[in-house]
C-alpha positions as CSV (number, residue, x, y, z in Angstrom):
1,M,12.5,22.9,6.6
2,F,8.8,22.4,7.6
3,E,7.9,26.2,7.5
4,P,6.1,26.0,4.0
5,V,2.6,24.7,4.2
6,F,3.2,22.2,1.6
7,M,6.1,20.6,3.4
8,R,3.9,20.2,6.5
9,L,1.0,18.7,4.4
10,A,3.4,16.2,3.0
11,L,4.8,15.5,6.6
12,I,1.3,14.6,7.7
13,A,0.4,12.7,4.7
14,S,3.7,10.7,5.0
15,V,3.1,9.7,8.4
16,A,-0.5,8.8,7.9
17,T,-0.1,6.8,4.8
18,G,3.3,5.0,5.9
19,A,1.6,4.0,9.2
20,S,-1.6,2.7,7.6
21,L,0.3,0.8,4.7
22,G,2.8,-0.5,7.4
23,I,-0.1,-2.2,9.2
24,I,-1.8,-3.6,5.9
25,G,1.8,-4.7,4.5
26,V,2.4,-7.1,7.6
27,Y,-0.9,-8.8,6.9
28,L,0.1,-9.2,3.2
29,A,3.4,-10.4,4.3
30,F,1.8,-13.2,6.6
31,R,-0.5,-14.1,3.9
32,R,2.4,-14.4,1.5
33,V,0.6,-12.3,-1.2
34,V,2.7,-9.2,-1.0
35,F,2.1,-8.6,-4.7
36,L,-1.6,-8.0,-4.1
37,G,-0.4,-4.4,-3.0
38,L,1.2,-3.9,-6.4
39,V,-1.9,-5.3,-8.3
40,L,-4.2,-2.9,-6.4
41,A,-1.9,0.1,-6.7
42,N,-2.0,-0.5,-10.6
43,A,-5.9,-1.2,-10.4
44,A,-6.1,2.3,-8.9
45,T,-4.2,3.8,-11.9
46,V,-6.6,1.9,-14.3
47,G,-9.4,3.8,-12.6
48,A,-7.6,7.2,-12.9
49,A,-7.2,6.5,-16.6
50,V,-10.8,5.8,-17.0
51,A,-11.8,8.7,-15.1
52,E,-9.7,10.9,-17.5
53,V,-11.4,9.3,-20.7
54,F,-14.9,10.1,-19.2
55,D,-14.1,13.3,-17.1
56,W,-15.1,11.5,-14.0
57,S,-13.7,11.9,-10.3
58,P,-10.3,10.1,-10.3
59,E,-10.4,9.7,-6.5
60,I,-13.7,7.8,-6.6
61,T,-13.1,6.1,-9.8
62,S,-9.7,4.8,-8.7
63,T,-10.9,3.6,-5.3
64,V,-13.8,1.6,-7.0
65,A,-11.4,0.0,-9.4
66,A,-9.0,-1.0,-6.5
67,V,-11.8,-2.1,-4.2
68,A,-13.4,-4.0,-7.0
69,V,-10.1,-5.9,-7.9
70,A,-9.5,-6.6,-4.2
71,L,-12.8,-8.1,-3.7
72,G,-12.7,-10.0,-7.1
73,L,-9.5,-11.6,-6.3
74,G,-10.9,-12.6,-3.0
75,L,-14.0,-14.2,-4.3
76,V,-12.9,-15.8,-7.6
77,Q,-11.7,-19.3,-7.2
78,R,-8.2,-20.1,-8.7
79,P,-8.0,-23.1,-10.7
80,R,-6.0,-25.8,-8.7
81,R,-3.1,-26.2,-11.2
82,V,-2.6,-22.4,-10.9
83,S,-0.6,-20.8,-7.8
84,S,-1.8,-17.7,-6.2
85,E,1.3,-16.1,-7.3
86,S,0.5,-16.9,-10.9
87,V,-2.8,-15.2,-10.6
88,M,-1.3,-12.3,-9.1
89,G,1.2,-12.0,-11.9
90,W,-1.7,-12.2,-14.4
91,A,-3.5,-9.3,-12.5
92,Y,-0.4,-7.1,-12.3
93,A,0.2,-7.5,-16.2
94,A,-3.4,-6.7,-16.8
95,A,-3.5,-3.9,-14.4
96,S,-0.2,-2.4,-15.6
97,S,-0.9,-2.5,-19.4
98,A,-4.5,-1.3,-19.2
99,P,-3.6,2.4,-18.1
100,V,-1.3,2.9,-20.9
101,L,-3.6,1.7,-23.5
102,I,-6.5,3.8,-22.1
103,L,-4.6,6.9,-22.0
104,A,-3.4,6.1,-25.4
105,A,-6.9,7.2,-26.4
106,V,-6.5,10.5,-24.7
107,A,-4.7,13.2,-26.7
108,A,-3.3,14.9,-23.6
109,P,-3.7,13.5,-20.3
110,D,-3.8,16.2,-17.8
111,A,-1.8,17.0,-14.8
112,D,-4.1,15.3,-12.4
113,T,-4.0,12.0,-14.2
114,L,-0.1,12.2,-14.5
115,H,-0.2,12.8,-10.8
116,M,-2.2,9.7,-10.1
117,L,0.1,7.6,-12.2
118,F,3.5,8.7,-10.7
119,G,2.5,10.9,-7.5
120,N,3.9,13.7,-6.0
121,L,3.9,14.0,-2.2
122,L,5.0,17.6,-2.1
123,A,1.9,18.4,-4.0
124,V,-0.7,17.1,-1.5
125,S,-3.6,19.2,-0.9
126,S,-5.2,19.8,2.5
127,S,-8.2,18.1,1.8
128,H,-6.5,15.0,0.3
129,T,-4.3,15.1,3.6
130,V,-7.5,14.9,5.7
131,G,-8.7,12.0,3.6
132,L,-5.5,10.2,4.2
133,V,-5.7,10.9,7.8
134,I,-9.1,9.4,8.1
135,V,-8.1,6.4,6.0
136,A,-5.2,5.8,8.5
137,V,-7.5,6.2,11.5
138,V,-10.1,3.6,10.1
139,I,-7.3,1.2,9.3
140,G,-5.9,1.6,12.7
141,L,-9.1,1.1,14.5
142,A,-9.9,-2.0,12.2
143,H,-6.5,-3.5,13.3
144,V,-7.1,-2.8,16.9
145,L,-10.6,-4.2,17.0
146,F,-10.3,-7.1,14.7
147,S,-6.7,-8.0,14.6
148,R,-7.2,-11.5,16.1
149,R,-9.7,-12.5,13.4
150,F,-7.7,-11.1,10.6
151,L,-4.8,-13.2,11.9
152,L,-6.8,-16.2,12.4
153,V,-8.1,-16.3,9.0
154,T,-4.5,-15.4,7.6
155,F,-2.6,-18.2,9.5
156,D,-5.3,-20.9,9.6
157,A,-8.6,-20.5,7.7
158,E,-9.6,-24.0,8.6
159,A,-9.3,-23.4,12.3
160,A,-11.4,-20.3,12.1
161,Q,-14.2,-22.0,10.5
162,V,-14.0,-24.7,13.1
163,A,-14.1,-21.8,15.6
164,G,-17.4,-20.4,14.0
165,V,-15.6,-17.5,12.1
166,N,-16.5,-17.0,8.3
167,A,-12.9,-16.9,7.3
168,R,-14.1,-15.9,3.5
169,L,-15.9,-13.0,4.9
170,W,-13.1,-11.7,7.0
171,S,-10.6,-12.4,4.3
172,L,-12.8,-10.2,1.9
173,G,-12.9,-7.4,4.6
174,L,-9.0,-7.5,4.7
175,N,-8.9,-7.3,1.0
176,L,-11.2,-4.4,1.2
177,L,-8.9,-2.6,3.7
178,V,-5.9,-3.2,1.2
179,G,-7.9,-1.8,-1.8
180,V,-9.0,1.4,0.1
181,A,-5.5,2.0,1.5
182,A,-3.8,1.5,-1.8
183,A,-6.2,3.7,-3.7
184,A,-5.9,6.5,-1.3
185,A,-2.2,6.2,-1.3
186,V,-1.7,6.1,-5.1
187,H,-3.4,9.3,-5.7
188,E,-1.0,11.0,-3.5
189,I,2.4,9.3,-3.7
190,G,2.2,7.0,-6.8
191,A,2.3,3.3,-7.4
192,L,6.0,2.9,-6.9
193,L,6.2,4.2,-3.2
194,T,2.8,2.7,-2.3
195,F,4.0,-0.6,-3.1
196,S,7.3,0.1,-1.3
197,L,5.2,0.9,1.7
198,L,3.1,-2.0,1.5
199,T,6.2,-4.5,1.4
200,L,9.4,-3.0,2.7
201,P,8.5,-1.9,6.2
202,A,6.9,-5.4,7.0
203,M,9.8,-7.2,5.3
204,T,12.3,-5.2,7.5
205,A,10.1,-5.8,10.7
206,L,9.9,-9.5,10.0
207,L,13.8,-9.7,10.0
208,V,14.4,-8.0,13.2
209,T,11.3,-9.0,15.4
210,A,10.4,-12.3,17.0
211,S,6.5,-11.5,17.7
212,V,3.6,-10.6,15.8
213,R,2.7,-7.7,17.9
214,A,6.6,-6.3,17.5
215,T,6.3,-6.9,13.8
216,F,3.3,-4.6,13.5
217,A,4.9,-2.0,15.7
218,V,8.1,-1.9,14.1
219,A,6.4,-1.9,10.5
220,V,4.3,1.1,11.4
221,V,7.3,3.1,12.9
222,L,9.4,2.4,9.8
223,G,6.4,3.1,7.4
224,A,5.8,6.5,9.2
225,L,9.4,7.5,9.8
226,L,11.4,6.7,6.5
227,P,9.2,8.8,4.3
228,C,9.7,11.7,6.5
229,L,13.4,11.2,6.2
230,G,12.9,10.9,2.5
231,L,11.2,14.3,2.6
232,A,14.1,15.8,4.5
233,T,16.4,14.1,2.0
234,S,14.8,15.6,-1.0
235,F,14.6,19.2,0.6
236,Y,18.3,19.4,1.4
237,L,19.7,17.4,-1.5
238,D,17.0,18.7,-4.2
239,L,15.9,14.9,-5.0
240,P,12.5,13.6,-5.8
241,A,10.7,12.6,-2.6
242,G,9.2,9.5,-3.5
243,P,12.2,7.8,-5.0
244,A,14.2,9.0,-2.0
245,S,11.7,7.5,0.4
246,V,11.8,4.3,-1.5
247,A,15.7,4.2,-1.3
248,L,15.6,4.7,2.4
249,L,13.0,1.8,2.7
250,S,15.2,-0.4,0.7
251,I,18.2,0.2,2.8
252,S,16.3,-0.4,5.6
253,V,15.8,-4.0,4.4
254,L,19.5,-4.4,3.7
255,A,20.4,-3.1,7.3
256,A,17.8,-5.6,8.9
257,A,19.2,-8.5,7.0
258,A,22.8,-7.6,7.9
259,L,21.6,-7.3,11.6
260,G,19.9,-10.7,11.4
261,S,23.0,-12.1,9.9
262,S,25.3,-10.7,12.5
263,S,23.0,-11.9,15.3
264,S,22.7,-15.2,14.1
265,S,26.4,-15.8,13.7
266,G,27.2,-14.4,17.0
């Protein structure tokens, strides 16, 4: 199955992207802002649409767009009467409608732009695979080196300030990692699978684990493994790789919920 070069590249890209988004997704779940991943995935598609109009590099433009939105959402103070979920809803609506309107001005969007919008894991190039691996390594190192501070500002920002930790700065740093990871992933696998990897492995892990360390470990394993199984499913059953991976990720959540229910009842 993995004899063709494109399948090996897809496998490497799946493992790298799934593992990195699995780590980021746990932080989003702890912060209760899982829809930030969806917002940033759509922000990256806005960047791709703008790149199409002005003939810019879609990779650079989408990354800049996602990072700018991530930092913007971290810097802007929301009104007291508006919840964080409402702000995310507004950002999602704006980021979802913008690419359609921008691309409406383009007579014929090319394959690269459509690739950015919908993703095609089986068409990932060797250079992009290397980029995804580099992003995964950076996120992994950031987690190993700074997880204590990320978790401190996530769970108790006031305690972080008392301990002399700049909670706002570290929160922005975490948002920056989310933006870079989402932008890198969207270009290769599309917004749907990117959002799924940012939410479903973490959700499954939270249902079956009791410690923070175990939650991260399970999320990384599921994020890396299930897209690989999705590739195998797409190969043997002639199905789209992205939706197959999303289906397996969704099934893992149901299985974890059932396992948790049976454990509690027993």
